[in-house]
C-alpha positions in Angstrom: -174.2 14.5 -26.5 -174.2 17.6 -28.7 -175.2 18.3 -32.3 -174.1 21.1 -35.0 -175.8 23.6 -37.1 -177.2 23.0 -40.6 -179.4 25.2 -42.7 -183.0 24.7 -42.0 -184.7 24.2 -45.3 -188.1 25.6 -46.0 -190.0 22.6 -47.3 -193.6 21.9 -47.5 -194.6 19.6 -44.6 -197.6 17.4 -44.9 -199.5 15.6 -42.2 -202.8 13.8 -41.9 -204.9 12.5 -39.1 -204.7 8.8 -38.4 -207.7 6.5 -38.7 -210.1 6.3 -35.8 -209.1 3.8 -33.2 -211.6 1.5 -31.5 -210.1 2.7 -28.2 -210.3 6.4 -28.9 -212.7 8.4 -26.6 -213.4 12.0 -25.7 -210.5 13.8 -24.0 -211.0 14.0 -20.2 -211.2 17.4 -18.5 -208.6 16.6 -15.9 -206.1 13.8 -15.0 -206.7 12.0 -11.7 -203.3 12.6 -10.1 -199.8 13.0 -11.4 -197.8 10.4 -13.4 -194.1 9.9 -14.3 -193.4 9.0 -17.9 -190.9 6.2 -18.2 -189.2 5.0 -21.4 -187.5 1.6 -21.9 -185.4 0.5 -24.9 -185.4 4.0 -26.4 -182.5 3.7 -28.8 -179.9 1.0 -28.4 -181.1 -1.6 -25.9 -183.8 -4.3 -26.4 -185.2 -5.3 -29.7 -187.1 -3.3 -32.4 -189.7 -1.9 -30.0 -189.7 0.5 -27.1 -192.1 0.8 -24.1 -193.6 3.9 -22.6 -195.3 3.8 -19.2 -197.4 6.1 -17.0 -196.5 5.6 -13.3 -198.3 7.1 -10.3 -196.7 8.4 -7.1 -197.3 5.0 -5.6 -194.9 3.5 -8.1 -197.6 1.5 -9.8 -198.1 1.4 -13.6 -201.4 3.0 -14.6 -201.0 2.4 -18.4 -198.3 1.4 -20.9 -197.7 0.9 -24.6 -195.0 -1.0 -26.6 -194.5 0.1 -30.2 -191.8 0.2 -32.9 -188.8 2.4 -32.4 -187.7 5.1 -34.9 -185.8 3.9 -37.9 -183.0 6.4 -37.1 -181.2 6.3 -33.7 -182.1 9.9 -32.9 -181.5 10.9 -29.2 -184.1 13.7 -29.3 -187.2 12.7 -27.3 -190.1 11.0 -29.1 -193.1 12.1 -27.0 -195.0 15.0 -25.5 -197.5 15.5 -22.7 -200.4 17.9 -22.6 -202.6 18.6 -19.6 -204.5 15.4 -20.0 -202.7 13.0 -22.4 -199.3 11.4 -23.3 -198.5 11.5 -27.0 -195.7 9.2 -28.3 -194.3 8.1 -31.6 -194.9 4.6 -33.0 -192.1 4.2 -35.6 -191.2 7.4 -37.4 -194.4 9.3 -38.2 -197.4 7.8 -36.3 -198.4 9.7 -33.2 -200.4 7.7 -30.6 -202.1 8.8 -27.4 -202.1 7.1 -24.0 -204.0 8.1 -20.9 -203.8 6.8 -17.3 -207.1 4.9 -17.6 -205.7 2.8 -20.4 -207.3 4.6 -23.3 -205.0 4.7 -26.3 -205.1 5.0 -30.1 -203.7 6.8 -33.1 -204.0 10.6 -33.0 -202.1 11.7 -36.1 -199.7 10.6 -38.8 -196.9 12.8 -40.1 -196.0 12.1 -43.8 -192.2 11.6 -44.0 -189.7 10.8 -46.7 -186.9 8.1 -46.4 -184.8 8.6 -43.3 -186.9 11.4 -42.0 -188.0 11.4 -38.4 -190.2 13.7 -36.3 -189.9 15.4 -33.0 -192.9 17.2 -31.7 -194.7 19.1 -28.8 -198.4 19.2 -28.2 -200.0 22.3 -26.7 -201.3 21.8 -23.1 -204.9 22.2 -24.4 -204.5 19.4 -27.0 -205.3 21.7 -29.8 -202.0 22.4 -31.6 -198.9 20.5 -32.4 -195.4 21.8 -33.4 -193.3 19.3 -35.4 -189.7 19.3 -36.5 -189.0 17.0 -39.4 -185.3 15.9 -39.4 -183.8 14.6 -42.6 -181.0 12.1 -42.0 -180.2 11.4 -45.7 -177.1 13.5 -45.2 -175.0 15.4 -42.6 -175.4 18.1 -41.4 -179.0 17.1 -40.9 -181.6 19.4 -42.5 -184.8 20.1 -40.9 -188.1 21.9 -41.2 -190.6 23.1 -38.6 -194.4 23.6 -38.8 -197.3 24.1 -36.5 -200.9 22.9 -37.2 -204.0 21.6 -35.5 -203.4 18.4 -33.6 -206.4 16.7 -35.2 -206.3 17.0 -38.9 -203.9 19.4 -40.6 -205.9 22.7 -40.6 -204.2 26.1 -39.7 -200.9 24.8 -41.0 -198.0 27.3 -40.7 -194.4 26.7 -41.9 -191.8 28.4 -39.6 -188.1 29.3 -39.7 -187.1 29.5 -43.3 -183.3 29.1 -43.7 -182.4 29.2 -40.1 -178.9 27.8 -39.6 -179.6 25.8 -36.5 -180.6 22.3 -35.4 -183.7 22.6 -33.3 -186.9 20.9 -32.1 -189.9 21.9 -30.0 -189.4 21.0 -26.3 -192.8 22.3 -25.2 -195.2 25.2 -25.0 -195.1 28.2 -22.6 -198.1 30.6 -22.4 -199.0 29.9 -26.0 -195.4 30.2 -27.3 -193.0 27.5 -28.4 -190.0 26.5 -26.3 -187.4 25.5 -28.9 -184.4 23.4 -28.0 -181.2 24.1 -29.9 -178.2 21.7 -30.3 -175.2 21.0 -32.4 -175.8 19.0 -35.5 -173.2 16.2 -35.8 -173.0 12.4 -35.7 -172.7 11.0 -32.2 -173.1 7.9 -30.2 -176.7 7.0 -29.4 -177.5 6.3 -25.8 -180.5 5.4 -23.6 -181.5 8.9 -22.5 -183.2 11.9 -24.1 -181.0 14.6 -25.3 -181.9 18.1 -24.0 -181.2 21.5 -25.5 -177.7 23.0 -25.4 -179.7 26.2 -25.2 -183.3 27.3 -25.8 -185.5 30.2 -27.0 -189.1 31.1 -27.0 -190.8 31.7 -30.4 -194.1 32.9 -31.6 -196.1 29.9 -32.7 -197.7 31.7 -35.6 -194.9 33.7 -37.1 -191.8 31.9 -35.8 -190.4 35.2 -34.5 -187.9 34.8 -31.7 -189.3 36.3 -28.5 -186.2 35.7 -26.3 -183.2 33.5 -26.0 -182.8 31.3 -22.9 -179.5 29.9 -21.9 -177.7 31.4 -24.9 -174.5 29.5 -25.7 -174.9 27.4 -22.6 -175.9 23.8 -21.9 -178.6 22.1 -19.9 -178.7 18.3 -20.2 -181.6 18.2 -17.8 -185.4 17.8 -18.2 -187.2 21.1 -18.9 -189.3 22.4 -16.0 -192.3 24.8 -15.9 -190.0 27.3 -14.1 -187.2 27.1 -16.8 -183.9 25.3 -17.2 -180.5 25.0 -15.6 -178.0 26.8 -17.8 -174.4 25.8 -17.5 -171.6 28.1 -18.6 -168.8 26.2 -17.0 -167.6 26.7 -14.3 -170.7 28.8 -13.5 -174.4 27.9 -13.8 -177.8 29.5 -13.3 -181.5 28.9 -13.4 -183.1 30.7 -16.3 -186.9 31.0 -16.5 -188.8 30.9 -19.8 -189.7 34.5 -19.1 -186.0 35.5 -19.0 -185.3 35.9 -15.3 -182.0 34.4 -14.1 -180.5 33.5 -10.7 -177.0 32.1 -10.1 -176.4 28.7 -8.6 -174.0 28.1 -5.8 -170.7 26.3 -6.3 -169.4 23.2 -4.6 -165.6 22.9 -5.0 -164.8 24.5 -8.4 -168.2 23.5 -10.0 -171.7 24.9 -9.9 -174.3 22.6 -8.6 -176.8 21.1 -11.1 -179.8 18.9 -11.1 -183.5 18.8 -12.2 -185.9 21.6 -11.1 -189.2 21.1 -9.4 -192.3 23.2 -10.5 -191.5 25.4 -7.5 -187.9 26.0 -8.6 -186.3 23.6 -6.1 -183.3 21.7 -7.4 -182.4 18.1 -6.5 -178.7 17.5 -6.7 -175.9 15.1 -5.6 -173.1 17.5 -6.4 -170.2 17.2 -3.9 -166.8 18.6 -3.4 -163.8 16.2 -3.6 -160.9 16.3 -1.2 -158.6 18.0 -3.8 -161.1 20.9 -4.2 -162.7 19.6 -7.3 -166.3 18.3 -7.6 -168.2 15.1 -8.4 -171.2 13.1 -7.5 -171.7 12.6 -3.8 -173.5 9.8 -1.9 -176.5 11.9 -0.9 -179.2 13.7 -3.0 -180.2 17.0 -1.3 -182.0 20.3 -2.1 -181.0 23.7 -3.4 -184.0 25.9 -2.6 -185.4 28.5 -5.0 -183.6 31.3 -3.1 -180.3 29.5 -3.5 -179.9 28.2 0.0 -178.9 24.6 0.6 -181.2 22.2 2.5 -178.9 19.4 3.6 -181.6 16.9 4.6 -181.0 13.8 2.4 -183.7 13.0 -0.1 -182.0 9.7 -1.3 -178.6 8.0 -1.0 -176.4 6.5 -3.8 -178.9 7.7 -6.4 -179.1 10.2 -9.2 -182.1 12.6 -9.3 -183.8 12.3 -12.8 -186.8 14.6 -12.5 -189.8 15.8 -10.4 -193.3 14.5 -10.8 -194.6 17.6 -8.8 -193.1 19.8 -6.1 -193.2 16.9 -3.6 -192.3 13.8 -5.5 -188.9 13.2 -7.0 -187.8 10.3 -9.3 -184.3 8.9 -8.6 -182.2 6.2 -10.2 -180.2 3.9 -8.0 -176.5 3.6 -8.8 -175.7 0.6 -10.9 -172.7 -1.7 -10.5 -169.9 -1.1 -13.0 -170.7 -2.6 -16.4 -174.5 -2.6 -16.0 -176.9 -0.4 -17.9 -177.8 2.8 -16.2 -181.1 2.9 -18.0 -182.1 -0.5 -16.8 -181.5 0.3 -13.1 -184.1 0.6 -10.4 -186.0 3.8 -10.1 -187.9 5.1 -7.1 -190.4 7.9 -6.3 -189.3 9.8 -3.2 -191.6 11.9 -1.1 -189.3 14.8 -0.3 -191.5 15.9 2.7 -191.7 12.5 4.5 -188.6 10.8 3.0 -190.7 7.8 2.1 -189.7 6.0 -1.1 -191.5 3.5 -3.3 -190.0 1.5 -6.2 -191.3 2.3 -9.7 -192.8 -0.9 -11.1 -191.9 -0.1 -14.7 -188.5 -0.5 -16.4 -186.7 2.4 -18.1 -185.7 6.0 -17.3 -187.7 9.1 -16.4 -188.4 11.5 -19.3 -191.3 13.7 -18.2 -194.6 14.1 -16.3 -198.3 14.0 -16.9 -200.0 16.5 -16.7 -197.4 18.3 -18.7 -196.6 21.7 -20.2 -194.1 24.4 -19.5 
């Protein structure tokens, strides 16, 4: 799904800290392990609530939360991970925190008008938050962007006055914002997070663009610490947040594509068809960071959704025709041993804790 470009209005954004929660506690220094972030009933399935879960490499659920969905069916993601904590929306403007030990509570509330919703990214050190406020009272959608302290609203900075793009913060990289850009138009909601058509890095204090990443391209895949897959059909490349680029090999007439590990390894099921075209094959395999292919199968009849770390891949088993893809079984695959465990939480993979780009 793609969106189009409105004028970004310079409006005064207002936010305030939420009330203390009885379950709030001091932020931990580290996270004991790595966790997949799974989301169920994001937009169109289930009832008025959605569920977010933290799942370990053993497939077990460490913690979860079920809260109200947004009032607007916006396919842009509704959560962010720092080095220690998962932050997610409850409704439109309330941001809650969740940790693997079950600690949870309200972190912040964003003040919104009617049919306004928020998309946000928390810095890895849990100190700052970047927020896009999207106004759905009309199309093209107008938006505003600001950065401020995560707790309270000090050091508030408005960014990007009158920029003719639809954008939201996808994460932070070395203190800068990674901004996702997409077309701004009505579309069909679906049970997956929309990713940027292209990206750029911006100064978190001035809003100045540092560099564009995947200009006029398309990704559609989870962002990785090493960058993003950039499609310029029929070619594609891996582009880092620092601007380096490497081409991806082709299979048939198409470039391979798939999620990137923190080490730059791609998991893909791209396959050539008998007529010289390309499609989804039966086996998930690797494309190494140097572009060479590792044919050893990681999984069969599955789609790679994202990496928990450089050794653990989340895959979604193929669903029978007519059944919901998002409701299908997910597994964690150890790409070194080939062992796989079923994820004991419903939903689809959206990210990882600890997070950060």
